[in-house]
N, C-alpha and C positions, 0 to 999 in steps of 0.2 A: 511432486507426486508421492503420493503414499499408498500404501497396501497393506493387506494382513498375510495375505497366504502366498505369495512371490516373495522374492529378493527386493521388490521396490521398497522404500522406506516408509513404513508404517509406525503410527504411533502407538497402535493396538500393544497392550501389554506391557507399556513401558513403566518404568518403576519411579515413581515421584521422587522429585529431588528432595534431600533433607535439608531443613531449614537452617540448620545449625553446621552445614558443613562446610569447610573453608573453602574460600573463593582463591583457586589459584590459576593462573592463565597457564595455558599449554606453550607459549612462548618464555615463561617464567620470568615475566617482566615485573617490574616494581610495581605495586598496587596503585592506582590512580588517587591523587589525593581527593579528599572528602570535600566535594563543591557542594552540599547538601546546605541550602541558605538557614540561616537560624530561624526557631520556629514562629519566631515574631516577626521574621520579615517575610515568610513566603506565603502564598494563599491556602485556605482553609481545603481541607478534602474536599473536592468537588466543585471547589472555585474555580471558574475560568481563568486560563491564563492569558487568553488573548479575547477581549470582548468583541466579536463577530456580528454581535445583535443590529448595531445601526447599520452597517454594510450592507447584511442580508436582510434586516427587515423593511429597509427603504428603497432598496434598489434590485432592477432586474441583473442577473446574472452577467448580460452584456454590458451594462454599464461600468463595473467593475474594468474590463478592460478598455472600454473606451475611456475613463477617466485616466488609465495610465497613459494611453497613446496620445490625447489630447493635452495632457500635462507636458508629455515629453516636446510636442511641437511649442506649445509656451515656452517652455525653457530655452528650446532653440533660437525661439524669436527674441527673447531678452537677454540672451547671453552676447551680445553684440552691444547693448544697451545699459545693461547695469551689472556690477558685479555679482557673483553668483550668492545666493541668500541661502544657508542653510536652515530649514525649520522643520517642526516635527509634525508627524501625523498623531492626532492624539487618539492613541491605543491603550484600554487597561490591561497592564502586564504586570503580572506578581513575580514571573520566572525571568525575565531575560535580563535583568540586572546583575543577576549571578551566574548566568550560564551564556547567554545567546552573545554577550560581548565578546566570549571566546571566539566568535568569529574573524575577530581581527586580530587574533596571537598568532604568532609564527609556530610552525610545526619545526620538531628537532629533525624528523626523519624524512620530511617533504620540503623539496626546496621551492622557491616562487615559480621557478621556472615549470615546475611540474604541475604546480596547481596555484592559482591565485583568483581570489573573488573579483569578478567585475567591478570595479568601483563607479561605471558609468550608468550599471542596474540602477534603477529606480527605487528608492527603499525608502521606511519611513524618516530617515534623517535627512533624504535630500529631496523628498517632494517639495515642491512650493506650496504655497497657502492659496486655497481658491476659498471664494466665498460662501459655496454650499455645496461642497461636494457628493453630499448624499441627497440630494435634492432630486427626488423621482416619485413615478406613480408606486402607490403599493404592489409589492411583488403579487399578491393575490390577483391583481388586478389583471396580469400578464401572463401567469403560467401556475399550473400545478404543483405541488412538494413534487420536487424529482425525485424524492428519496421513497415516497409512502404510497405513491399513486401508481397506476399502471398506464396513464393517458399520456400523450407524447407532450413534450415541453416545446416552447415556443420557436420555431425553426431560427437557426443562426445563432443558439445561445448555447453555452457549455453548460454540463450538468453542475448544478452548484457545489456539491462534494466534491467534483474535480478541479475547481476553478483556482485551488491552493498552488497549483502547479505553473501558474503563469507568473512571469519574471517578477514583477512589482510585490503580489503577494506571497510568493515563494520565499522572498528574502524576509519580509516582515514576518512570516511563520516561521524560519529559522531561528531568528532572534527571539521570538516570544514562546518557544516551544523549546529551546535547549539544545539546538543544533549547534555546531562548532565548525570550526576551520578544516578541522579532521575528520568530521563526519561527512562532511561535503568533498573534501579531498579524497576519503575512500571511495564514494559514489562515483567519482571522475575516473579513480583508475581503475575502479570494476569494469564501468562503460567502456573503457579504452580496451581492457581485457576481450570483452565479448565483443567489440566491432574487431578485433582482431581473429577471433573465432568462427568469423562468419564463412561459411564456403561458399564459392563460384555462385553456386545458382541460387543464392540469397536464403538458404534455410539455415539451420544451426543443426548441431547432431548432442545427442547426450551421452556419447560414448568416446569422442575424440574428435578433433586429433591431437587434443591438450592430454595431460599424464590425467592417471587416475578418473576414468571415465566412469559413466555409468555402465551398469551390467546388462541392459537389453537398449536397441538402438528404437529410437524414437522423435524422428525430426520434427514434426509437427509441433508437440508438447515442449520440444526443446526450443524452438522458433517462437512459440507463442510466451513462453518464460523471459527468453531475451528481449523480446518487442515490451513486454509488460514491464522491464526494468528501464528501458530507454523511455517510454512513456509516463514512468511513474516519475522521472527526473524532468519531465516536461517536453521532450523530443517526440515528433510525430512526422509522418508522411510528407505532411504539407509544409513544413517548418522551414526557416532560413535554408536555400539552398548551399549558401557558402558554410554552413556550420558542418563540420565532418559526420555528424551522428545522423544529420537527415538523409543522405543518401543510403547508411546503413539501415534506416528503419524502411525507407520507401522500398528497398530491394527484399527487405524481409516480408514485407507486407504482398509485394508481388508474387512471391514466391508462396508463402504461406495460403493465399487465396486460392491460388490454383489446386490447393490440397480439400477444397472444399466441394462436394458433390451437389447435386441439385435439389437434396433432400435438407441441406446444411449441416451435413455430418463430415467430420475433420477427419476420423480414423478409419484406415484400412489396412488390413492386412496385420493388426497388431495382437499381441498375446491379450487375451480375455480379460485379464487385469488391467491393460493400459488403457481399455479402450475410451471408458467415460472420463478419467481424468483428463485425458488430451481434448475431450470435446468440451470439458467444462475450461479448461484453461485458453482454449482457443477461442472461446466465446467471450469470456473475460476480456481479453484482449481486443478483440473486434467491437463490443462495444465501448469499451474506453476509446479507442481511436475515432469512432465515429463522435463520441460526445466532444473529444477535446477539438476534432478538425470542422465538423458539420459537412463533412466529405459526402455527397449525396448519392455517389455511387456504393458507398458503405453501409448507406441505411438499408437496401433490400437484402445485404449479405447477413446483417446484424439480425434483422428480424427472421430471416432465415434459419440461421443457427439458434436462435431463441426458441422458434417456434420448434426444433426439432426437440430441444431440452426438455421442453415442456411436454412434448408427446411422449417421451421415453420415462417420465415420471413412473417410478412403480407404485404398487399398487399400497404399501405402507406408508407413503407420502415421499419417499427419499431415492436416493440412487445409489447402484454399487456398480458391479463389474460390466453387466450385460444391458441394454437396452430392455427397461420395464421389469426386470427381474430384482426382486431384493431390496434391501438399503442397508447402508451403513454411515455411520456418523463421519468417517472421513472424507468418502465421495461426496456426500449430502453437503456438506461445508462448502466443498468447491463449486457446486452447483449452486448452491444459496449466493454466494458470491457472485456467481454469471449473471442470476437472473437480478439481483441488486445494481448490478453493473448497467443491466438493460434498462431499469427503472432510471438510474442517474442520467443514463443518454436519452429518454424519451423513448424507448423500444416499449411497443406493447408486451404486456405480460398479464394473463389471466389472475384476478386476485385468487380466485379458489389454490391456484398453485402453493402459494404461501400458507394457507390455511391448512394445508396438508403435510407441509414442511414441520409448520408447528406441531402437527399431531404425531410425526414421526421423532421429534425432538422429545415429546414426554415420554416417549417409550422406553428412549436411552439414556434418559434423567436420572439420576441419582440425587441423594441428600436433598428431597424438594425442589431440584432443577439446580442447585449451585453447583453439580458435578456432571460430568456426561463420560458415557462408556461408547465402546464401537460398536455393540449391537445391542439387542435388548435381554441376550442371555449374560452378558459380560459385565465386569466392574468397572469403574471410573478409573480413567487415566489423566493424567495430567496434561499432555498433549490435545486429547479430545476435550478435556474439560475448556481449554481456553478457545479452542474452536467450536464448541458448541455455545460458549457466552456471547462469542462476536456474531452467531446467527441469531441468538436472543435480542443482542442489541438492534441489530438490523430489522427485526420483525416486530419490535414495538415496546422490548422491555425498557419501563422509565428509570432514569439514572438512579432512583433513590429505591428500586426495587430490592426487598431485603434477600431474595435468591441473587441478585446479580451483585450486591454487595458481599454476601459470603462466597459467593465463587472468586471474585476479584482478591478479598482476603487470602485465599487458598494460593492465589498467584503471586500474591506479594511474599509471601512465605515461602515460596519457591523461585526465587530469584535467579538468572542466568549465571552459570558458572563455567568459567574456560574450561575446565577441566571434565566437564560432564556435557560438552556441546549436543546441543539439539536444536537446531535451525527452525526444524517443522514447529516446535513448541514455542520459540521465541518469534516467529513470525505473526502467528495469531495471537499469543498474548500481548506483544507489543501495540497492537492495533485494539485489543480490548482496553489497555491502560490509557492508550491516550485518547480515547473516546471519553474516559472517565476525567481526566483532567486532574487538577489539582495536585494533591498530597500523593495520589496514587501515581501519577502520571511521573512526578518529581522521583519518587523512589525506584521505578522500574527504570527511567532514563539514565538515572545518575550511573546504575550501574552497566546497562547496554552501551551507552555512547563511548565509553572508552574500551569495553572489553571487544566489541565487535572489530573496530578499526584494529585493535592490537592483534587480532588473527589474520589478519588480511596477508597474504603474501607480498613482499616488497621488493624482491629481488629475483633475478633468472627470469627464465623463460614464461612462466606464471605470474607474472608480476600484476598485481590487480584482483589476481581472484581469492578464492578461499579454498583451503586445500580440505579435502571432504574427509580426510584419514582422522580419527578419533570423533566423529559426529556421530550421534545415534542412528541415523538413518545414510549417512556419507557413502558407505561401500555399495549402496545399491544405486541411489541416486547420482551419484558421481560429481565432479567438479564443477560443471556447469549449474546442477541442481543447486548445489550448497551456495554457489557464487550469487545466484538470481535473488533465492530466499534472502542473503545476508543483504543483498542491495535493497528489496524491498523494504526491510528493518530500515535501512538505515536513511530511507526516503520517506518515514513515516512522517515527519514533521509537515509536508506540504503534498503528501500523495493523496489522502483523503482530508477534509475539513472535519472537524471533532463532530460527531455525530448529533451530540444533544445541544450543539449551537444552531444547525441547521434546521434543529426541530422549530424554532421558532417560525419558519414558514407556515406552521400548521395553525388550526384554529386557537390551540391552547397555548 
């Protein structure tokens, strides 16, 4: 959560990073080796790193999950008749040969007992051959585009943008987009730390009992952030009861839903500047939970929360601190993501809401839309530029839009630096670059995937968390805030499918 006029972390007024500044880790570790593939090996800028078109175009979302489960049954049936045969799922990937293979490499500072990839998980390397795994009716015959329409998707299906969190797809996407054993180990350790911080009633705290907590307590927001981290890695309240995180997520949702009133509002007795951040975060988490589980009990709660978000949209087209009053880029970005999460889940969102958001974005756009400011009277900042560009991507800007390309170039001129930490900026910019794919993603990921795990605490009571000291807004947000945003960044490989590939569901 971020803010302008309170101690909450805010990107407003942040000084852009110098592109030629040295990159020195706070832990003063040796710089990671240059893993960038030669220019004649990697994909061109904008080229898809993993071609999802055949899967998405020819199959309804539920079929991906069905294929994995049916394949598992086939494997179990054949294991007693034939020796295992290793065969490849044909994927067009230009990145995995250099980066994804690192999933199999051991780590110096994490033992196999601490973390090990499950060798029994179905991946592109061990899926058996099938005659026609993509045979299915056209997606358009079954469901509208879950990203860009306001109508409901077919009951029982997961929003296509969230399907990368499912086991088989998760492993394939990790390899394709440059995830490593180290990034996944960091996610696992971070989730373990979060699980240990859950309070007896099921909620999380923004101020403690861990060290370096936030400046103001906000249990609803802290709980939503924690649940988003678990869900981003594929854990839900309806998951395998034997999984240690299933009960954690279940208890979290049981407690958080009790915080929502009859209007769909999650905030109560909070300082003015915390209220709408809380509403947006809780709505994102709730819509994702419904999309991932199709839990009918959650549908009405999610719709109610979304309806309240729509109801309190301010006249300028965005949101700020109080319901229906004023707009700023920071709060509006979180609400835009909340309403996009609703679309992914098939929750109804009136189309005029998005048109009004675009109108507000125009008022804070700078340099022809390539950069963004906090409010209409302010100058552009780096974090808000990343946030504004992500909103534009979801609201329909094309991959080759000159304004988007100029904005992305600005982000790449300001790669993450360990000695100038700003996890709020990293969170938004990572998503923007991931959606762009190609050389853009390679350049950003080469820096981020090594630097962020290096910053994770590996010893002592706070093992698995990220220290907020030194982060641009860490003193205000606290350890849980910094840890959750760091986890979202490291889950990016599978948290959402690349936006411009899911666009093939549209008529164009």
